[in-house]
C-alpha positions as CSV (number, residue, x, y, z in Angstrom):
1,M,-13.2,1.6,-9.8
2,M,-12.6,-2.1,-9.2
3,E,-15.4,-3.9,-7.4
4,N,-13.4,-6.6,-5.6
5,A,-13.5,-6.0,-1.9
6,T,-9.9,-7.2,-1.5
7,T,-8.7,-4.4,-3.8
8,S,-9.7,-1.2,-2.0
9,S,-8.1,2.1,-1.4
10,A,-7.0,0.8,2.0
11,L,-4.6,-1.6,0.2
12,R,-1.0,-0.3,0.2
13,A,2.4,-1.8,-0.6
14,E,4.2,-2.5,2.7
15,D,7.8,-3.2,3.7
16,G,6.8,-6.9,3.9
17,H,6.1,-7.0,0.2
18,V,9.5,-5.5,-0.6
19,F,11.3,-7.8,1.8
20,Y,9.6,-10.8,0.2
21,C,10.7,-9.7,-3.2
22,F,14.3,-9.4,-2.0
23,E,14.1,-12.8,-0.3
24,V,12.8,-14.4,-3.5
25,I,15.6,-13.2,-5.7
26,S,18.2,-13.7,-3.0
27,A,17.2,-17.4,-2.6
28,H,17.3,-17.8,-6.4
29,L,20.8,-16.2,-6.7
30,T,22.3,-18.2,-3.8
31,R,20.9,-21.4,-5.4
32,G,19.4,-23.6,-2.8
33,A,17.6,-21.5,-0.3
34,K,13.9,-21.7,-0.6
35,P,12.2,-18.3,-0.2
36,P,10.1,-17.9,2.9
37,E,6.3,-17.9,2.8
38,P,4.8,-14.4,2.6
39,L,4.2,-12.7,5.9
40,F,1.4,-10.6,4.4
41,D,-2.3,-11.3,3.7
42,T,-2.3,-13.6,0.6
43,S,-6.0,-13.3,0.0
44,V,-5.6,-10.0,-1.9
45,R,-5.9,-9.7,-5.6
46,C,-4.8,-6.5,-7.4
47,P,-2.8,-5.3,-10.4
48,L,0.9,-5.0,-9.4
49,F,4.4,-4.0,-10.5
50,V,7.8,-4.8,-9.1
51,T,10.6,-2.4,-9.9
52,W,14.3,-2.9,-9.2
53,N,16.7,0.0,-9.1
54,K,20.4,0.0,-8.7
55,C,22.4,2.6,-6.8
56,G,19.2,4.4,-5.9
57,H,17.7,5.6,-9.1
58,E,19.1,3.6,-12.0
59,L,16.4,1.3,-13.4
60,R,17.5,-2.3,-13.3
61,G,14.2,-4.1,-14.1
62,C,10.4,-3.6,-14.0
63,I,7.6,-6.0,-14.7
64,G,3.9,-5.8,-13.9
65,C,0.4,-6.4,-14.9
66,L,-2.8,-4.3,-15.0
67,K,-5.0,-7.3,-14.5
68,P,-5.9,-8.2,-10.9
69,L,-3.6,-11.1,-9.8
70,P,-3.2,-12.9,-6.5
71,I,-0.7,-11.0,-4.3
72,T,1.3,-14.2,-4.2
73,S,2.2,-13.3,-7.9
74,L,4.8,-10.9,-6.3
75,K,7.2,-13.9,-6.4
76,D,6.9,-14.4,-10.1
77,Y,7.0,-10.6,-10.9
78,A,10.1,-10.1,-8.6
79,M,11.8,-12.9,-10.5
80,N,10.7,-11.7,-13.9
81,A,11.8,-8.1,-13.2
82,A,15.2,-9.3,-12.0
83,F,15.9,-12.0,-14.6
84,K,13.6,-11.6,-17.6
85,D,13.3,-7.9,-18.3
86,H,14.8,-8.0,-21.8
87,R,16.2,-4.4,-21.4
88,F,18.8,-5.7,-18.9
89,P,21.0,-8.7,-18.4
90,P,19.9,-11.1,-15.6
91,M,20.8,-9.9,-12.1
92,Q,23.9,-11.2,-10.4
93,E,24.4,-12.0,-6.8
94,S,27.1,-9.2,-6.6
95,E,24.3,-6.6,-7.3
96,L,22.1,-7.5,-4.3
97,S,23.7,-4.9,-2.0
98,S,23.2,-2.1,-4.5
99,L,19.5,-2.8,-5.2
100,S,16.4,-1.2,-4.1
101,C,12.9,-2.4,-4.8
102,T,9.5,-0.8,-5.2
103,V,6.3,-2.7,-5.1
104,S,3.3,-1.0,-6.6
105,L,-0.2,-2.3,-5.9
106,L,-2.7,-0.5,-8.2
107,T,-6.1,0.4,-6.8
108,D,-8.8,3.0,-7.3
109,F,-8.9,3.2,-11.1
110,E,-11.0,5.9,-12.6
111,Q,-12.9,6.0,-15.8
112,G,-11.4,8.2,-18.5
113,E,-13.4,10.3,-20.9
114,D,-11.2,9.1,-23.9
115,A,-7.7,7.9,-24.7
116,F,-6.3,11.4,-24.1
117,D,-7.8,11.9,-20.7
118,W,-4.6,11.8,-18.6
119,T,-1.7,14.0,-17.6
120,V,1.9,13.0,-18.0
121,G,3.6,12.5,-14.6
122,V,0.3,12.3,-12.6
123,H,-0.7,8.9,-11.3
């Protein structure tokens, strides 16, 4: 379990996190608009992932980190998942309307007995 008070089980990804990720890549793709400041609490630190899907379930990009980062890192991870995930070509503006985004804020880690103490599909 992480001991930082700003990363507790009460921390959950919210619509505002996802909206912010969309605003970041939209601003980048339209070349010129500056993304807005986050409307969520920026004092939080936690491991996080940003996942982009196209047409509902087709993976389009996913980048994250297991190390606690400032929540403002969502900007960098939204951009990296959209433009630097080497499994996919960089996103294009024409894709915006077909994208969905998931923000995962990881909390409540538990100690494992060994490297095999986990179950596939259970998180």
